[in-house]
Biopython code that builds the backbone (N, CA, C, O; Angstrom):
import numpy as np
from Bio.PDB.StructureBuilder import StructureBuilder

atoms = [
    (1, "MET", "N", (99.225, 8.717, 68.318)),
    (1, "MET", "CA", (99.106, 9.838, 69.215)),
    (1, "MET", "C", (99.403, 11.152, 68.483)),
    (1, "MET", "O", (98.701, 12.144, 68.680)),
    (2, "LEU", "N", (100.423, 11.159, 67.655)),
    (2, "LEU", "CA", (100.776, 12.341, 66.876)),
    (2, "LEU", "C", (99.609, 12.762, 65.990)),
    (2, "LEU", "O", (99.269, 13.943, 65.921)),
    (3, "HIS", "N", (99.002, 11.798, 65.316)),
    (3, "HIS", "CA", (97.883, 12.095, 64.416)),
    (3, "HIS", "C", (96.698, 12.664, 65.194)),
    (3, "HIS", "O", (96.061, 13.613, 64.735)),
    (4, "GLN", "N", (96.396, 12.107, 66.348)),
    (4, "GLN", "CA", (95.280, 12.599, 67.155)),
    (4, "GLN", "C", (95.507, 14.049, 67.574)),
    (4, "GLN", "O", (94.590, 14.867, 67.502)),
    (5, "GLU", "N", (96.713, 14.364, 68.007)),
    (5, "GLU", "CA", (97.034, 15.730, 68.423)),
    (5, "GLU", "C", (96.859, 16.707, 67.257)),
    (5, "GLU", "O", (96.263, 17.774, 67.411)),
    (6, "LEU", "N", (97.382, 16.330, 66.100)),
    (6, "LEU", "CA", (97.298, 17.216, 64.944)),
    (6, "LEU", "C", (95.868, 17.365, 64.444)),
    (6, "LEU", "O", (95.483, 18.451, 64.010)),
    (7, "GLN", "N", (95.078, 16.308, 64.494)),
    (7, "GLN", "CA", (93.691, 16.383, 64.044)),
    (7, "GLN", "C", (92.839, 17.273, 64.959)),
    (7, "GLN", "O", (91.820, 17.808, 64.523)),
    (8, "ARG", "N", (93.240, 17.431, 66.195)),
    (8, "ARG", "CA", (92.547, 18.345, 67.111)),
    (8, "ARG", "C", (92.938, 19.797, 66.842)),
    (8, "ARG", "O", (92.361, 20.714, 67.428)),
    (9, "GLY", "N", (93.905, 20.007, 65.968)),
    (9, "GLY", "CA", (94.360, 21.355, 65.664)),
    (9, "GLY", "C", (95.483, 21.824, 66.552)),
    (9, "GLY", "O", (95.839, 23.002, 66.544)),
    (10, "ASP", "N", (96.051, 20.901, 67.327)),
    (10, "ASP", "CA", (97.157, 21.255, 68.209)),
    (10, "ASP", "C", (98.461, 21.357, 67.411)),
    (10, "ASP", "O", (98.617, 20.743, 66.356)),
    (11, "TYR", "N", (99.380, 22.144, 67.945)),
    (11, "TYR", "CA", (100.734, 22.187, 67.412)),
    (11, "TYR", "C", (101.514, 21.084, 68.103)),
    (11, "TYR", "O", (101.327, 20.834, 69.293)),
    (12, "VAL", "N", (102.381, 20.429, 67.362)),
    (12, "VAL", "CA", (103.168, 19.337, 67.925)),
    (12, "VAL", "C", (104.635, 19.601, 67.629)),
    (12, "VAL", "O", (105.007, 19.900, 66.494)),
    (13, "ALA", "N", (105.461, 19.489, 68.654)),
    (13, "ALA", "CA", (106.907, 19.616, 68.492)),
    (13, "ALA", "C", (107.544, 18.290, 68.849)),
    (13, "ALA", "O", (107.249, 17.701, 69.890)),
    (14, "ILE", "N", (108.411, 17.832, 67.983)),
    (14, "ILE", "CA", (109.152, 16.600, 68.224)),
    (14, "ILE", "C", (110.595, 17.025, 68.488)),
    (14, "ILE", "O", (111.253, 17.596, 67.618)),
    (15, "ALA", "N", (111.069, 16.747, 69.673)),
    (15, "ALA", "CA", (112.413, 17.178, 70.054)),
    (15, "ALA", "C", (113.246, 15.982, 70.473)),
    (15, "ALA", "O", (112.710, 14.971, 70.926)),
    (16, "GLY", "N", (114.545, 16.095, 70.323)),
    (16, "GLY", "CA", (115.451, 15.043, 70.749)),
    (16, "GLY", "C", (116.825, 15.242, 70.150)),
    (16, "GLY", "O", (117.049, 16.135, 69.333)),
    (17, "MET", "N", (117.733, 14.393, 70.573)),
    (17, "MET", "CA", (119.107, 14.455, 70.069)),
    (17, "MET", "C", (119.131, 14.156, 68.575)),
    (17, "MET", "O", (118.235, 13.507, 68.035)),
    (18, "GLY", "N", (120.173, 14.645, 67.929)),
    (18, "GLY", "CA", (120.356, 14.362, 66.518)),
    (18, "GLY", "C", (120.485, 12.864, 66.267)),
    (18, "GLY", "O", (121.161, 12.154, 67.012)),
    (19, "GLY", "N", (119.835, 12.398, 65.218)),
    (19, "GLY", "CA", (119.982, 11.004, 64.819)),
    (19, "GLY", "C", (118.994, 10.031, 65.437)),
    (19, "GLY", "O", (119.080, 8.827, 65.193)),
    (20, "VAL", "N", (118.043, 10.538, 66.244)),
    (20, "VAL", "CA", (117.099, 9.611, 66.878)),
    (20, "VAL", "C", (115.880, 9.325, 66.012)),
    (20, "VAL", "O", (115.076, 8.460, 66.359)),
    (21, "GLY", "N", (115.719, 10.038, 64.879)),
    (21, "GLY", "CA", (114.632, 9.722, 63.962)),
    (21, "GLY", "C", (113.498, 10.729, 63.909)),
    (21, "GLY", "O", (112.396, 10.378, 63.488)),
    (22, "LYS", "N", (113.728, 11.969, 64.323)),
    (22, "LYS", "CA", (112.666, 12.981, 64.302)),
    (22, "LYS", "C", (112.210, 13.275, 62.879)),
    (22, "LYS", "O", (111.009, 13.306, 62.607)),
    (23, "THR", "N", (113.144, 13.489, 61.979)),
    (23, "THR", "CA", (112.795, 13.776, 60.590)),
    (23, "THR", "C", (112.122, 12.563, 59.951)),
    (23, "THR", "O", (111.158, 12.706, 59.200)),
    (24, "GLU", "N", (112.626, 11.388, 60.247)),
    (24, "GLU", "CA", (112.022, 10.164, 59.690)),
    (24, "GLU", "C", (110.585, 10.003, 60.171)),
    (24, "GLU", "O", (109.710, 9.622, 59.394)),
    (25, "LEU", "N", (110.336, 10.291, 61.446)),
    (25, "LEU", "CA", (108.978, 10.212, 61.978)),
    (25, "LEU", "C", (108.063, 11.180, 61.232)),
    (25, "LEU", "O", (106.961, 10.807, 60.830)),
    (26, "ALA", "N", (108.514, 12.418, 61.046)),
    (26, "ALA", "CA", (107.705, 13.412, 60.333)),
    (26, "ALA", "C", (107.470, 12.987, 58.887)),
    (26, "ALA", "O", (106.365, 13.152, 58.370)),
    (27, "THR", "N", (108.484, 12.447, 58.230)),
    (27, "THR", "CA", (108.355, 11.988, 56.850)),
    (27, "THR", "C", (107.353, 10.847, 56.745)),
    (27, "THR", "O", (106.472, 10.868, 55.885)),
    (28, "GLN", "N", (107.482, 9.853, 57.614)),
    (28, "GLN", "CA", (106.563, 8.713, 57.586)),
    (28, "GLN", "C", (105.132, 9.159, 57.893)),
    (28, "GLN", "O", (104.183, 8.670, 57.281)),
    (29, "TYR", "N", (104.981, 10.079, 58.836)),
    (29, "TYR", "CA", (103.651, 10.592, 59.164)),
    (29, "TYR", "C", (103.034, 11.276, 57.940)),
    (29, "TYR", "O", (101.886, 11.005, 57.586)),
    (30, "ALA", "N", (103.793, 12.154, 57.302)),
    (30, "ALA", "CA", (103.289, 12.893, 56.138)),
    (30, "ALA", "C", (102.870, 11.936, 55.022)),
    (30, "ALA", "O", (101.840, 12.145, 54.380)),
    (31, "ARG", "N", (103.646, 10.911, 54.794)),
    (31, "ARG", "CA", (103.295, 9.924, 53.755)),
    (31, "ARG", "C", (102.037, 9.154, 54.122)),
    (31, "ARG", "O", (101.150, 8.973, 53.288)),
    (32, "ARG", "N", (101.958, 8.708, 55.352)),
    (32, "ARG", "CA", (100.832, 7.868, 55.773)),
    (32, "ARG", "C", (99.509, 8.636, 55.795)),
    (32, "ARG", "O", (98.468, 8.083, 55.442)),
    (33, "TYR", "N", (99.543, 9.896, 56.204)),
    (33, "TYR", "CA", (98.304, 10.652, 56.392)),
    (33, "TYR", "C", (98.104, 11.774, 55.376)),
    (33, "TYR", "O", (97.320, 12.689, 55.627)),
    (34, "GLN", "N", (98.788, 11.726, 54.244)),
    (34, "GLN", "CA", (98.692, 12.818, 53.275)),
    (34, "GLN", "C", (97.263, 13.049, 52.785)),
    (34, "GLN", "O", (96.910, 14.173, 52.428)),
    (35, "GLN", "N", (96.437, 12.001, 52.762)),
    (35, "GLN", "CA", (95.053, 12.153, 52.308)),
    (35, "GLN", "C", (94.206, 12.953, 53.300)),
    (35, "GLN", "O", (93.122, 13.416, 52.942)),
    (36, "ASP", "N", (94.673, 13.124, 54.528)),
    (36, "ASP", "CA", (93.940, 13.875, 55.548)),
    (36, "ASP", "C", (94.247, 15.365, 55.517)),
    (36, "ASP", "O", (93.723, 16.127, 56.328)),
    (37, "TYR", "N", (95.097, 15.782, 54.581)),
    (37, "TYR", "CA", (95.530, 17.180, 54.522)),
    (37, "TYR", "C", (95.288, 17.774, 53.142)),
    (37, "TYR", "O", (95.353, 17.085, 52.124)),
    (38, "GLY", "N", (95.006, 19.076, 53.139)),
    (38, "GLY", "CA", (94.821, 19.797, 51.884)),
    (38, "GLY", "C", (96.138, 20.174, 51.235)),
    (38, "GLY", "O", (96.152, 20.730, 50.137)),
    (39, "GLY", "N", (97.221, 19.883, 51.885)),
    (39, "GLY", "CA", (98.556, 20.156, 51.379)),
    (39, "GLY", "C", (99.571, 19.955, 52.478)),
    (39, "GLY", "O", (99.237, 19.957, 53.663)),
    (40, "ILE", "N", (100.814, 19.782, 52.073)),
    (40, "ILE", "CA", (101.904, 19.623, 53.032)),
    (40, "ILE", "C", (103.003, 20.586, 52.624)),
    (40, "ILE", "O", (103.472, 20.562, 51.486)),
    (41, "ALA", "N", (103.412, 21.432, 53.558)),
    (41, "ALA", "CA", (104.515, 22.363, 53.326)),
    (41, "ALA", "C", (105.659, 21.951, 54.241)),
    (41, "ALA", "O", (105.468, 21.802, 55.448)),
    (42, "TRP", "N", (106.832, 21.769, 53.679)),
    (42, "TRP", "CA", (107.993, 21.286, 54.439)),
    (42, "TRP", "C", (109.097, 22.323, 54.354)),
    (42, "TRP", "O", (109.528, 22.687, 53.260)),
    (43, "PHE", "N", (109.554, 22.797, 55.497)),
    (43, "PHE", "CA", (110.626, 23.789, 55.556)),
    (43, "PHE", "C", (111.777, 23.217, 56.373)),
    (43, "PHE", "O", (111.562, 22.611, 57.423)),
    (44, "ASN", "N", (113.006, 23.414, 55.882)),
    (44, "ASN", "CA", (114.175, 22.905, 56.577)),
    (44, "ASN", "C", (115.036, 24.078, 57.021)),
    (44, "ASN", "O", (115.630, 24.779, 56.201)),
    (45, "ASP", "N", (115.093, 24.279, 58.332)),
    (45, "ASP", "CA", (115.822, 25.423, 58.879)),
    (45, "ASP", "C", (117.330, 25.287, 58.737)),
    (45, "ASP", "O", (118.029, 26.290, 58.597)),
    (46, "ARG", "N", (117.835, 24.072, 58.772)),
    (46, "ARG", "CA", (119.285, 23.879, 58.735)),
    (46, "ARG", "C", (119.862, 24.196, 57.357)),
    (46, "ARG", "O", (120.989, 24.680, 57.252)),
    (47, "GLU", "N", (119.101, 23.928, 56.312)),
    (47, "GLU", "CA", (119.618, 24.110, 54.957)),
    (47, "GLU", "C", (119.526, 25.542, 54.449)),
    (47, "GLU", "O", (120.198, 25.893, 53.479)),
    (48, "SER", "N", (118.702, 26.379, 55.089)),
    (48, "SER", "CA", (118.574, 27.748, 54.621)),
    (48, "SER", "C", (118.042, 28.629, 55.746)),
    (48, "SER", "O", (117.757, 28.159, 56.847)),
    (49, "ASN", "N", (117.920, 29.886, 55.449)),
    (49, "ASN", "CA", (117.300, 30.821, 56.382)),
    (49, "ASN", "C", (115.800, 30.533, 56.365)),
    (49, "ASN", "O", (115.162, 30.638, 55.318)),
    (50, "LEU", "N", (115.240, 30.175, 57.506)),
    (50, "LEU", "CA", (113.849, 29.740, 57.563)),
    (50, "LEU", "C", (112.885, 30.809, 57.066)),
    (50, "LEU", "O", (111.978, 30.506, 56.291)),
    (51, "ALA", "N", (113.063, 32.037, 57.492)),
    (51, "ALA", "CA", (112.172, 33.117, 57.052)),
    (51, "ALA", "C", (112.253, 33.294, 55.539)),
    (51, "ALA", "O", (111.227, 33.460, 54.879)),
    (52, "ALA", "N", (113.453, 33.260, 54.990)),
    (52, "ALA", "CA", (113.622, 33.400, 53.542)),
    (52, "ALA", "C", (112.974, 32.226, 52.812)),
    (52, "ALA", "O", (112.396, 32.403, 51.740)),
    (53, "GLU", "N", (113.068, 31.038, 53.384)),
    (53, "GLU", "CA", (112.450, 29.866, 52.759)),
    (53, "GLU", "C", (110.931, 29.981, 52.747)),
    (53, "GLU", "O", (110.286, 29.603, 51.769)),
    (54, "VAL", "N", (110.356, 30.502, 53.828)),
    (54, "VAL", "CA", (108.900, 30.712, 53.881)),
    (54, "VAL", "C", (108.486, 31.734, 52.822)),
    (54, "VAL", "O", (107.508, 31.515, 52.108)),
    (55, "LEU", "N", (109.209, 32.838, 52.712)),
    (55, "LEU", "CA", (108.876, 33.846, 51.698)),
    (55, "LEU", "C", (108.978, 33.261, 50.293)),
    (55, "LEU", "O", (108.120, 33.520, 49.449)),
    (56, "GLU", "N", (110.010, 32.483, 50.040)),
    (56, "GLU", "CA", (110.182, 31.845, 48.731)),
    (56, "GLU", "C", (109.017, 30.911, 48.424)),
    (56, "GLU", "O", (108.552, 30.851, 47.286)),
    (57, "PHE", "N", (108.546, 30.183, 49.433)),
    (57, "PHE", "CA", (107.404, 29.284, 49.276)),
    (57, "PHE", "C", (106.179, 30.062, 48.807)),
    (57, "PHE", "O", (105.463, 29.613, 47.912)),
    (58, "PHE", "N", (105.937, 31.221, 49.404)),
    (58, "PHE", "CA", (104.750, 32.001, 49.057)),
    (58, "PHE", "C", (104.886, 32.702, 47.715)),
    (58, "PHE", "O", (103.878, 32.990, 47.071)),
    (59, "VAL", "N", (106.095, 32.978, 47.285)),
    (59, "VAL", "CA", (106.303, 33.559, 45.959)),
    (59, "VAL", "C", (105.805, 32.576, 44.897)),
    (59, "VAL", "O", (105.350, 32.997, 43.834)),
    (60, "LYS", "N", (105.887, 31.272, 45.175)),
    (60, "LYS", "CA", (105.388, 30.255, 44.234)),
    (60, "LYS", "C", (103.883, 30.364, 44.024)),
    (60, "LYS", "O", (103.370, 29.903, 43.004)),
    (61, "PHE", "N", (103.161, 30.972, 44.981)),
    (61, "PHE", "CA", (101.720, 31.201, 44.835)),
    (61, "PHE", "C", (101.449, 32.500, 44.070)),
    (61, "PHE", "O", (100.302, 32.935, 43.963)),
    (62, "ASP", "N", (102.503, 33.109, 43.544)),
    (62, "ASP", "CA", (102.427, 34.395, 42.851)),
    (62, "ASP", "C", (101.983, 35.525, 43.775)),
    (62, "ASP", "O", (101.356, 36.485, 43.326)),
    (63, "PHE", "N", (102.305, 35.416, 45.057)),
    (63, "PHE", "CA", (102.025, 36.500, 46.000)),
    (63, "PHE", "C", (103.012, 37.625, 45.745)),
    (63, "PHE", "O", (104.196, 37.391, 45.503)),
    (64, "GLU", "N", (102.516, 38.827, 45.800)),
    (64, "GLU", "CA", (103.390, 39.985, 45.762)),
    (64, "GLU", "C", (103.541, 40.450, 47.205)),
    (64, "GLU", "O", (102.700, 41.188, 47.719)),
    (65, "ILE", "N", (104.593, 40.025, 47.839)),
    (65, "ILE", "CA", (104.796, 40.270, 49.270)),
    (65, "ILE", "C", (105.135, 41.743, 49.482)),
    (65, "ILE", "O", (106.097, 42.255, 48.910)),
    (66, "PRO", "N", (104.334, 42.424, 50.314)),
    (66, "PRO", "CA", (104.573, 43.864, 50.501)),
    (66, "PRO", "C", (105.886, 44.134, 51.228)),
    (66, "PRO", "O", (106.260, 43.427, 52.163)),
    (67, "GLN", "N", (106.569, 45.173, 50.773)),
    (67, "GLN", "CA", (107.805, 45.603, 51.410)),
    (67, "GLN", "C", (107.523, 46.666, 52.472)),
    (67, "GLN", "O", (108.286, 46.842, 53.422)),
    (68, "GLU", "N", (106.402, 47.369, 52.279)),
    (68, "GLU", "CA", (106.044, 48.408, 53.240)),
    (68, "GLU", "C", (104.535, 48.448, 53.401)),
    (68, "GLU", "O", (103.780, 47.948, 52.567)),
    (69, "GLN", "N", (104.127, 49.056, 54.491)),
    (69, "GLN", "CA", (102.703, 49.187, 54.777)),
    (69, "GLN", "C", (102.509, 50.452, 55.597)),
    (69, "GLN", "O", (103.198, 50.655, 56.597)),
    (70, "GLY", "N", (101.589, 51.294, 55.187)),
    (70, "GLY", "CA", (101.351, 52.536, 55.909)),
    (70, "GLY", "C", (102.550, 53.463, 55.912)),
    (70, "GLY", "O", (102.730, 54.235, 56.854)),
    (71, "GLY", "N", (103.371, 53.401, 54.875)),
    (71, "GLY", "CA", (104.520, 54.280, 54.772)),
    (71, "GLY", "C", (105.754, 53.839, 55.533)),
    (71, "GLY", "O", (106.741, 54.572, 55.578)),
    (72, "ARG", "N", (105.722, 52.654, 56.136)),
    (72, "ARG", "CA", (106.920, 52.177, 56.837)),
    (72, "ARG", "C", (107.305, 50.801, 56.304)),
    (72, "ARG", "O", (106.456, 50.018, 55.878)),
    (73, "LEU", "N", (108.596, 50.532, 56.337)),
    (73, "LEU", "CA", (109.099, 49.249, 55.864)),
    (73, "LEU", "C", (108.670, 48.133, 56.804)),
    (73, "LEU", "O", (108.689, 48.297, 58.024)),
    (74, "LEU", "N", (108.285, 47.003, 56.234)),
    (74, "LEU", "CA", (107.913, 45.841, 57.031)),
    (74, "LEU", "C", (109.162, 45.037, 57.371)),
    (74, "LEU", "O", (110.052, 44.875, 56.535)),
    (75, "SER", "N", (109.222, 44.543, 58.585)),
    (75, "SER", "CA", (110.322, 43.664, 58.975)),
    (75, "SER", "C", (110.108, 42.303, 58.319)),
    (75, "SER", "O", (109.017, 42.001, 57.836)),
    (76, "LEU", "N", (111.137, 41.505, 58.307)),
    (76, "LEU", "CA", (111.033, 40.161, 57.758)),
    (76, "LEU", "C", (109.952, 39.369, 58.495)),
    (76, "LEU", "O", (109.182, 38.638, 57.872)),
    (77, "LYS", "N", (109.898, 39.512, 59.804)),
    (77, "LYS", "CA", (108.885, 38.838, 60.614)),
    (77, "LYS", "C", (107.478, 39.271, 60.194)),
    (77, "LYS", "O", (106.578, 38.435, 60.108)),
    (78, "GLU", "N", (107.281, 40.548, 59.935)),
    (78, "GLU", "CA", (105.975, 41.050, 59.503)),
    (78, "GLU", "C", (105.618, 40.552, 58.108)),
    (78, "GLU", "O", (104.453, 40.269, 57.829)),
    (79, "GLN", "N", (106.604, 40.443, 57.237)),
    (79, "GLN", "CA", (106.347, 39.919, 55.898)),
    (79, "GLN", "C", (105.928, 38.450, 55.962)),
    (79, "GLN", "O", (105.004, 38.038, 55.262)),
    (80, "VAL", "N", (106.600, 37.666, 56.793)),
    (80, "VAL", "CA", (106.246, 36.254, 56.954)),
    (80, "VAL", "C", (104.838, 36.138, 57.531)),
    (80, "VAL", "O", (104.053, 35.308, 57.072)),
    (81, "ALA", "N", (104.505, 36.954, 58.525)),
    (81, "ALA", "CA", (103.158, 36.937, 59.114)),
    (81, "ALA", "C", (102.113, 37.284, 58.056)),
    (81, "ALA", "O", (101.043, 36.677, 58.023)),
    (82, "TRP", "N", (102.407, 38.239, 57.205)),
    (82, "TRP", "CA", (101.483, 38.610, 56.125)),
    (82, "TRP", "C", (101.254, 37.415, 55.208)),
    (82, "TRP", "O", (100.120, 37.129, 54.823)),
    (83, "CYS", "N", (102.325, 36.726, 54.864)),
    (83, "CYS", "CA", (102.207, 35.553, 53.981)),
    (83, "CYS", "C", (101.276, 34.504, 54.577)),
    (83, "CYS", "O", (100.381, 34.009, 53.892)),
    (84, "TRP", "N", (101.479, 34.163, 55.842)),
    (84, "TRP", "CA", (100.628, 33.147, 56.465)),
    (84, "TRP", "C", (99.180, 33.588, 56.485)),
    (84, "TRP", "O", (98.283, 32.756, 56.354)),
    (85, "SER", "N", (98.928, 34.884, 56.646)),
    (85, "SER", "CA", (97.543, 35.363, 56.673)),
    (85, "SER", "C", (96.880, 35.242, 55.304)),
    (85, "SER", "O", (95.654, 35.274, 55.205)),
    (86, "GLN", "N", (97.681, 35.104, 54.251)),
    (86, "GLN", "CA", (97.156, 34.991, 52.894)),
    (86, "GLN", "C", (97.088, 33.555, 52.383)),
    (86, "GLN", "O", (96.713, 33.319, 51.235)),
    (87, "TYR", "N", (97.450, 32.598, 53.233)),
    (87, "TYR", "CA", (97.518, 31.202, 52.789)),
    (87, "TYR", "C", (96.176, 30.787, 52.195)),
    (87, "TYR", "O", (95.132, 31.081, 52.778)),
    (88, "PRO", "N", (96.181, 30.115, 51.055)),
    (88, "PRO", "CA", (94.924, 29.741, 50.390)),
    (88, "PRO", "C", (94.015, 28.893, 51.295)),
    (88, "PRO", "O", (94.485, 28.049, 52.058)),
    (89, "GLU", "N", (92.724, 29.137, 51.188)),
    (89, "GLU", "CA", (91.732, 28.375, 51.954)),
    (89, "GLU", "C", (91.727, 26.928, 51.482)),
    (89, "GLU", "O", (91.963, 26.645, 50.308)),
    (90, "SER", "N", (91.458, 26.030, 52.397)),
    (90, "SER", "CA", (91.389, 24.610, 52.081)),
    (90, "SER", "C", (90.339, 23.970, 52.986)),
    (90, "SER", "O", (90.222, 24.320, 54.160)),
    (91, "GLU", "N", (89.585, 23.036, 52.432)),
    (91, "GLU", "CA", (88.596, 22.320, 53.245)),
    (91, "GLU", "C", (89.289, 21.455, 54.296)),
    (91, "GLU", "O", (88.766, 21.256, 55.393)),
    (92, "LEU", "N", (90.453, 20.953, 53.954)),
    (92, "LEU", "CA", (91.230, 20.129, 54.878)),
    (92, "LEU", "C", (92.351, 20.967, 55.483)),
    (92, "LEU", "O", (92.780, 21.949, 54.878)),
    (93, "PRO", "N", (92.828, 20.595, 56.665)),
    (93, "PRO", "CA", (93.955, 21.347, 57.252)),
    (93, "PRO", "C", (95.218, 21.167, 56.417)),
    (93, "PRO", "O", (95.341, 20.214, 55.647)),
    (94, "ILE", "N", (96.141, 22.085, 56.582)),
    (94, "ILE", "CA", (97.436, 22.026, 55.908)),
    (94, "ILE", "C", (98.466, 21.561, 56.934)),
    (94, "ILE", "O", (98.533, 22.098, 58.040)),
    (95, "LEU", "N", (99.266, 20.565, 56.566)),
    (95, "LEU", "CA", (100.339, 20.098, 57.443)),
    (95, "LEU", "C", (101.587, 20.913, 57.115)),
    (95, "LEU", "O", (102.066, 20.904, 55.981)),
    (96, "ILE", "N", (102.100, 21.608, 58.106)),
    (96, "ILE", "CA", (103.303, 22.416, 57.924)),
    (96, "ILE", "C", (104.382, 21.840, 58.829)),
    (96, "ILE", "O", (104.217, 21.784, 60.048)),
    (97, "VAL", "N", (105.483, 21.413, 58.228)),
    (97, "VAL", "CA", (106.581, 20.804, 58.970)),
    (97, "VAL", "C", (107.774, 21.748, 58.918)),
    (97, "VAL", "O", (108.223, 22.144, 57.843)),
    (98, "PHE", "N", (108.280, 22.101, 60.094)),
    (98, "PHE", "CA", (109.518, 22.865, 60.208)),
    (98, "PHE", "C", (110.565, 21.890, 60.718)),
    (98, "PHE", "O", (110.527, 21.487, 61.881)),
    (99, "ASP", "N", (111.493, 21.510, 59.865)),
    (99, "ASP", "CA", (112.483, 20.488, 60.182)),
    (99, "ASP", "C", (113.815, 21.131, 60.546)),
    (99, "ASP", "O", (114.196, 22.159, 59.986)),
    (100, "ASP", "N", (114.512, 20.514, 61.485)),
    (100, "ASP", "CA", (115.855, 20.955, 61.901)),
    (100, "ASP", "C", (115.875, 22.390, 62.434)),
    (100, "ASP", "O", (116.826, 23.128, 62.175)),
    (101, "VAL", "N", (114.857, 22.788, 63.160)),
    (101, "VAL", "CA", (114.824, 24.133, 63.746)),
    (101, "VAL", "C", (115.725, 24.126, 64.980)),
    (101, "VAL", "O", (115.564, 23.300, 65.878)),
    (102, "THR", "N", (116.663, 25.051, 65.006)),
    (102, "THR", "CA", (117.597, 25.104, 66.134)),
    (102, "THR", "C", (117.313, 26.274, 67.065)),
    (102, "THR", "O", (117.809, 26.313, 68.190)),
    (103, "SER", "N", (116.509, 27.233, 66.593)),
    (103, "SER", "CA", (116.186, 28.395, 67.421)),
    (103, "SER", "C", (114.806, 28.904, 67.042)),
    (103, "SER", "O", (114.464, 28.954, 65.861)),
    (104, "LEU", "N", (114.021, 29.277, 68.026)),
    (104, "LEU", "CA", (112.693, 29.796, 67.773)),
    (104, "LEU", "C", (112.641, 31.316, 67.780)),
    (104, "LEU", "O", (111.558, 31.899, 67.730)),
    (105, "THR", "N", (113.791, 31.960, 67.840)),
    (105, "THR", "CA", (113.825, 33.425, 67.846)),
    (105, "THR", "C", (113.953, 33.972, 66.459)),
    (105, "THR", "O", (113.997, 35.189, 66.277)),
]
sb = StructureBuilder()
sb.init_structure("model")
sb.init_model(0)
sb.init_chain("A")
sb.init_seg("    ")
for serial, (resi, resn, name, xyz) in enumerate(atoms, 1):
    if name == "N":
        sb.init_residue(resn, " ", resi, " ")
    sb.init_atom(name, np.array(xyz, "f"), 0.0, 1.0, " ", f" {name:<3s}", serial, name[0])
structure = sb.get_structure()
């Protein structure tokens, strides 16, 4: 069911109490279906600042992330949005996993 939802292009959230196997499910899914994706990006919110981790990920692509645009400083949220808009094209979808997210704000 998870694979069908993701193949349709839907976003999927797996929620539950700690220790029930959410991370294990995501790990097993990524391993089993890795051939169906042009890449897998895994971010762990509990181990670091999620926005900073996303920016660090894009620095590996040698992106020069803008600090300002139109004479005004970009917020961290705007910088992250810019990064996603620059994500390399792929014939296959990219699986992006956000693990241990405790807040969506």
